[in-house]
Every structure is written in C-alpha cells, then in structure tokens.
C-alpha positions, -999 to +999 in steps of 0.1 A: -582-668-909-592-673-870-575-706-853-592-721-821-585-734-794-593-766-791-629-774-767-638-742-784-677-741-778-700-734-806-728-745-797-746-772-779-763-782-749-751-763-717-757-766-676-756-727-669-765-726-630-783-763-625-803-756-652-792-774-692-797-749-720-795-754-759-769-728-768-781-720-808-748-708-825-722-676-823-740-649-828-740-624-862-723-596-840-699-621-824-683-639-858-679-604-867-661-596-837-636-625-843-634-617-880-622-580-870-598-595-849-581-617-871-574-590-894-562-564-867-536-593-857-527-594-896-524-558-894-498-562-870-481-585-883-486-607-849-492-643-845-524-654-856-554-649-833-566-675-817-601-681-803-599-694-765-635-697-749-668-692-770-699-711-749-673-732-734-654-722-701-658-704-666-671-672-667-687-653-644-728-655-632-742-634-659-713-636-685-728-633-725-703-666-729-735-686-719-759-677-740-783-641-747-818-649-746-829-629-782-836-634-815-804-633-835-804-647-877-846-648-878-842-679-846-850-672-811-834-685-784-796-686-763-771-669-787-735-672-777-725-627-771-694-631-758-655-641-775-622-643-756-595-636-780-553-656-768-535-621-758-509-642-733-479-635-755-485-599-761-470-565-736-494-548-721-490-518-738-503-544-771-531-555-753-544-524-748-532-511-784-552-542-803-582-535-776-588-496-781-590-509-821-607-533-817-633-513-798-634-486-821-638-509-855-671-523-834-683-497-816-703-486-792-724-522-789-694-538-779-677-541-747-641-548-747-621-560-713-586-561-710-571-592-690-539-606-683-545-638-708-565-625-734-589-598-746-623-606-735-654-590-768-691-593-764-718-580-783-740-558-756-763-531-767-775-511-738 
C-alpha cells in the first residue's frame, strides 16, 4: 500500500488564483495511478512508493493538482487529476525506467513527467 507524505491533501477547500475552490477528492483515474505505481515499486524491489502531492503544494497555474471540473463517480465538481511520487532516492536511469513502465501500464490518457525529485502523473485525456 502506498505511503503518503504528511500534509498530502485529498479533498477540501483550496485557494486557486485568489478564489476558493472546493476539491471533491482524488479522481478514480489518479487512484488507479497510485495503485499501479505501488505495484511497480514492489515489482522492482524498491522502497515503498511515497505520494508527495495530490491537491496540495505549489504547482503551475493550470496544474491538475488544483482540480479539473468534470464528472467523476457520478458527481460533478473539481477533481484532483494529478499525483506526484517521490523518486529522490533513485538514479536517473531508474526514474526513466519506472516512468516508462508507468506510462505503458496507464496508457495514452495519462501524462508522465520525470523531475529530479519526483515523477508526476496526471490523467489528461485529449
């Protein structure tokens, strides 16, 4: 089971560009990404995968961490469609390998971005 950094926000009110926004929760698609990440970490025999950001933290202006207005599980509202996974303890080769495997398992509706300290995954069907 995935580990969560202290302070990770699953739902609630968030100030976005000076406006209060109610985040309904973590979308089903991001919950799937967390499960797949956890499975990959275990398959590789690595340290437990840690989620470092959902609806919290500082991200780019249009980040899906801040929620995307859509219907999920029969409810319409702002759903968290992005997650960050800690990778600071991995080599760049390990990060690239895990990022590629994550992308392959999740499919084309997900964007995967590899950063120095984390892998960012977001559900963003185009």
